[in-house]
Every structure is written in C-alpha cells, then in structure tokens.
N, C-alpha and C positions, 0 to 999 in steps of 0.2 A: 479365431477372434476376427468379429465385424469390423467393417472399415470406420474408424471414429472420425466424424467431420464435424463436430461442434464441441463446445466446453461440456454441456450436458453429457456427451458421451464419455468423455475423459472422467468427468465427475463419477459416472456409474461404473466405471472401470476400477478407479481408486476405490471407491467402496466396496469392491470385491476382492481386493489383494493387500489392502493395507491392514496391519493388525488393529485391533478395536483401541487399544491404549493410544496409538497415534492418530488413528481415524477421528476418534471422537475428540480429541485435542484440537486437530485441523478444522472439523465442521461445525463444532459446537458455538453457541453463542451465550450469553448471559440470561439467566432467569428462566422464564418461558419461551424464550426465543422468539419473541413477537417481532422485536427489530429486525432479528437475523432474517426472519421470512420476508418483511417489508422492505428491507433492503433491494430485494429482487422485485418485489410487486410493485413498488413505487414507479420504477421505470416504464412499466405499462400504463402508468395514470398519466404520462405524457406522451403526447401524439405529434408525429412529424407532418407539417405542412410542406410537401414537395413543390419544388417549382419545375417549370416545363420549358422545353425549347431554348434551352443553354447548353453552349458549346462544353462538352466534358470529355471530349475524346482524348485529351491528354491531363491526367490528374496526377496533382502531388501532394502527398500526404505529411511532408515534413514541416517542422515547425521549429521554435526556439524555445529554450526553458533556460531561466537565468543567462540569456543571453548567447546560448550555445544552441547549434543546430542538431537537431535529433531527426531521425528518418522517418517517425510517426509520433501520435499523440498519445501512444500507449506504452505504458511502463510496467514495472515490476515492483510491487509493495513488499515492505517489510515483513517477513513472517519467520516466526522462529523456529528453531530446531529441525532443518529441513533434512538432515541426514537420517531421520525416521521415515522419510519417504523414499530416498534414494541413497547409496552409499557415498555418493560426492555431493549431495545435498546443495548449499549455496553455492559451490564452485561451478556444478553443471548449470544450475540456474544464471549465474553470472554470465558465462560463457555464451548461453542461449541469448541472453540480452545484448552482449558484446555484438554477436553475429547478426542481429537484428538492427544495430544503431541505435539502441534505445536507452533508457536510464533503467538501473538497477539500484534498489536500496537495500542495504544490509541492516539487519536486525541485529542489535546490542546482542539479544538472546540467541545468538547462532551457533551452530555446532562447526562453522569453518569461520576463521579469524579475521579480522580487518586486513591483515597481511597475506593470507591465503587467497583471499578475493583479488587483490592487488597483483599478485603473482600469476595466478590462473588466467586472468582476464585483463592485461596492461593497458588494454585500449578501450576498455569500457568506460562509459560515463556514470559513475557510481556516486550515491549518498550514502551518509551513514546515519542509522536511526539511533537515537540517544535519548537516554533518561538522565535527568540529574538526579544524582544518588544522594543520600545523607552523606555519605563520604567524598566531600568535593574533590579530594586528591585522585580517588579512580575516576571520577567525572572527568577532571582535567587530564589524566592519563589516556582514557578513551579518545577525548578530542586530539591531543598531540599524535597519538598514533594515526588516527584518521587523516589529519593533515599530512603527516610524514609519508603516507601510504597513496596519497594523489586524489583523495576524494574530495568533491567539488561542493559538497553542502553538507549540512548537518539537519536533519530532519527530526527535532526535537517534539517527542511526545507529551501533550500537555494534558491528556485526560485520564491520567494514571497514577493519583496519588496512592491507590493500591491497585491490585486486580480486582475484577469484577468477581461475581459469583458465578461460576460455570458449572452447573449440577453434574453435565456428563463427567467431567474431570473428577467431581468429588465422588461420585459413583465408583468409578474405576481406580480410585486412589492414584491418580496418574503420578508416574515416576519417567523421568527421561531414561531411556534404556542404559544398562551399567556400561556399554561399549562407548558410550558416545559421551561427550563432554560440552560444557558450555564454553567454546573456542577463545572467546575474548576475555575470559575471567582465569585463564591458565597463566601461572605465575604471579598472581595476585590473590593473596587471601583475603576475602571478604566475609561479611558476617554470615553468610549462608552457603558459602563454596568455599573448598580449598584450593591449596595452589595448582591443582591438578584440573581446575574447572569443573570439579565434581560436586553437585549438591550434596551436603551434609545434612540437610532437615529430611523430614519425613514425608514432604509433599511438595510439589512444583510451586504451589503458592505460597512457600517459605521465601522464593526469591523476591516476592512483593516487599519483604522486610527492608530491602535495600532502598526502597523508595522514600522520597523525603515528602510525606503529606503536608508539610507546610510551605511548600512552594507558593511563590506569588508573583506578579509580574514584575518585581524588581529583580527577581532570578533571572529574567530574560536578558537585563540589562549586564548582570554578572556575567553571563555567559558570553554576550556579545564582547564583553571587554578582555576573554581569554582565547579569543579566537578570530582568525582572519576570514574565516568561511561563512557563506551567506547561511543564514538561519530560516528553516521553514517550520513554522508551527503545526504540528499533526494534530489531529483531535479536535478542531474548532468545528462548533455547530450552531452558534447564534451571531446574530449581527454585533450584539453587543461586545462579545469576545473578539470578533473580527476587527471592529472600529479600534479596540484596544490593541489588537496586533499591529496594525496599522501604525499606530501612535507610537509604539515603542521601535519601530522601524525595523520588522523583521523584512525579508525578501519576499516570503510567500506563506500561504495557509493551504494544508492539505485538508480539505473538509473531509472528515472521516468520523466515524462512531466506533473505529477499532475493530472493524468487522463484526459489530453488535456483540462485543465480547466484554462491555463493561457494564452499562446499566441498561437493562432492558426497558422498553419504553420511550427510547430517545426517537427523534425522526430520522427516516431513511436519510442516508448520505445525499441524494440527488435531492431532495426535498430542502435540505438546509442549503444547498448550494444555490438553489432557485431565489432563497431569502437573501444570502450573504452578498452575491455578485452584485446585485445593484448598488448597495451600499459601498463595498471597497473594492470593486473589479478594478478601478482605474488607478489604485494606490499601491497594490502590489499583485503578484503573481498569484492564481488560485488554481488549484489542483483537485482530484476528488479520487476516493478509493470507496469500496463498498458495495456488494452486489453486482458488479460489472461482469457480465459473462457472455456478451454479443456485442458486435460492432455497431449496432444501433444504439446501445447503450452509451457507447463512446459518443457517437454522433449526437445524442441527446444531451449528455453533458457538457460538450463543447459549446453547443448553442446556448445552454443555460449560463455558461460563463467559465468553466474550465479551459485552461490552457493544455492541460495534460491530465490523462486518466492513469490509474494505477490499479493493478490486478495482484492481489494476493493467493487466494485459494487457487485459482485456475491454474497458476504455476505449480502447485503442489499436485494437482491432478496429473500435470504433464511430466512431473519428475517420478511420480509412481508409474507412469505407463512407460517411459524410457527415457530418463534421467536428462541431460542436455537436449536430445532431440527431442524429447517430449515436449518440453518447455518451448522449443523452437516451433514445433507443429500449433501448439497453443496461440503463441503471438502472431504466427502466420494466419491461423483461421481468423482470428479477430481482426487482423488486418484486412484481410480480404472482405470480412463481412462491412467494415467500415469503408472499404474502397468502393463496394456494391452500393452502400447508402448514399455515399456522396455522389455516384453517376446518376441514382435513380431519382435524387432530389435537386439536381440541377447544382451542384458543388465540384468545382475543377480543382480548389484547394481549401486549405483548411478554414482560411480569411474568408472563404464564400460562405460558410457557416454561419448564419445569422440568427440573434435572438429570437426574431419573430417566425422562424422555422420550425418552434418546438412550442408546443402550449399545452396547459394542463387539461386534462379531459373535460372538467367542467366548463371550459370555453364553448363546449358545443351545446352543452345543456342550456347556455344563456341566450342561443340565437333562437 
C-alpha cells in the first residue's frame, strides 16, 4: 500500500475497497452532479494573497464556536450510515474528533445512536443533526435524547422537504445492509421503520416520507420553544434566507448544499458563503461544508467569513481506510495543510486570516 498523504489518496483507496452500494451512496450527488463537481472546483476560483515578513514562528489554530474553544476550525460534518464504511462507524469517527479536540456532528440517520456516541467519546464536543418530522413527538424525543446525552447544539437541516434525486442510488436500488439499523429509531416505530430501526420500505428514499414538506419559518420558533440548545440552520444558500435566520434568532448558519445531494445546479457552498457573510456575518456564527478536501480550502473559507469548516466525505474515506485511526489521519493531514497555509501567508493565528487575503480570480482579470 502506498503512503497516503492527502485526502485524495484516501478517497482513491476507499473507491477501491467499499462495496458499490455503499460507495455510490457516499460519493454521489443529485441529478447530473454538476454541483457536486463544482463544490470542489469553486475553491480553485478563489486565490490567496499571501503577506510576507510577518512573525509566524509560533502558530495557533485554535478558535471558538458557540463560545467554546476548539483546537482547530476543522470539524466533522454529519453523514449518514457510517457503519457501511467501517464496523464502528460513527463511534470511531467521534473518537477521532475527540482526540483532535474538535466538533463532531452526528447525523439523525446514523447507524450508531445518540447515546452510543456520548458513551464512546465522553469528552467530545458534539452537535446533533436534526430534521423536523411530520411526527412532532418523534422530533421532540430526539431533541430530549440529545439534551440528556450532553450534545451542545442542534444542527437543523432545512434544505430537505424531501430527498433529492440521486441517480446512482436509483440505479443500485440502494438498501441499508441487512445487518445494520438506523440506531436513533430503535424502540420507536415510525412510518417507514420498525421498532428495531430497520427500514420497512423497498428503498432508502422511503425514509424521506418522514419529512414534513410543509415546514416554514414558524417551525423554527416551535423548535426554539422546546429546547435549551442553540440552533444552527444547516442548508442555507442565499442572503435572503440568511437574513431570515438572523431575524428568528438562531445561533448560526451552516452554509451547505447538502454535499450537492439535493438539487443540482445550486451554487457551490463556498460561493454562497462569499455572498452571505457580508450580509449576516456580524449577526450570527457562520460555518461551511461542501467540497472541502485540503487545508487551503479551509483557509479560503475562513477568509471568506466562516468561523468553522466541516468535512463529511473525507471522514468516510478515513473510516474505510482504518476506522478511528484513518479519520484521525485525515484530520491531521488537513490540519497540517492549514498550518502550512497560515505560515506561508503570514498568519500566526486564525484571527490573522483576513477577508482581503482571498479574492475571486476575476479580480486579476480587471487589473
């Protein structure tokens, strides 16, 4: 096995070892996958303007999110059904994030439960990704469990009145492998799951039948009324919605196009961030996920207004490689790349990364 030194290496490894059913579920996007490709390409359209002759002998990558200090502005995004990548799935991923002193977001559609994560990584800074379901009692139950298990925020996904059209899953007739369960639904008989957390329908998209397509901004107020946890809205892509989010008083926005898995043709997450940050960056905390695969991507997102950057697929490739150790390797690689980017651009701390250090490539065509 060759020495794996970047996220791309781990991705290529995972492509060779994961079963087709799982691999296509993890890697695919919606429709023609134009947004999936653009999530990465868009970072290349932003150029770094390094500054010289600045003291960068001692560098500090720590930052704060929701008032809590974390070791670096690189966290783990929620991704579903991680035990398809490794037998320990989300538990291994969470332990890796804990060892790195960063934030881990657990997906509702996980193969490890809210409580399992709390038990396996007791010192982890953990958030819970939530959908508001048609069944409000199910929603309340998940919120209560997250609170009781020590989760520190709710990342409410707002871009999913239904699942997007993912052609690879349709071709494969994707199914959760029979030995796995949706762990957060065990003990709760829902419309499309039994009490063992097993899907009862013919396809994974049946799970989308749980979602409430009638949700509106009033439901954010409802969620605020039933929890003491800060709420992050995940899936905002426009200034208009960002302003509404600030108006309803949420703690933050995770600028995201759901890994390009909802509607094809949306902007890349980093492009949406560049538009949103000037409008609401002083009103709430901004985070980003989508297309991040290198420390320079993190640098660019921070310069454009993100306080924290989250990665989803890279952690899955790490799991496929070597479970907890593989995810830790991924996080360390991207952390090292960010450290180099900071040193070589004259930034000793995260606060030194300023907006004017990153410009769109069109800036140079105007000169």
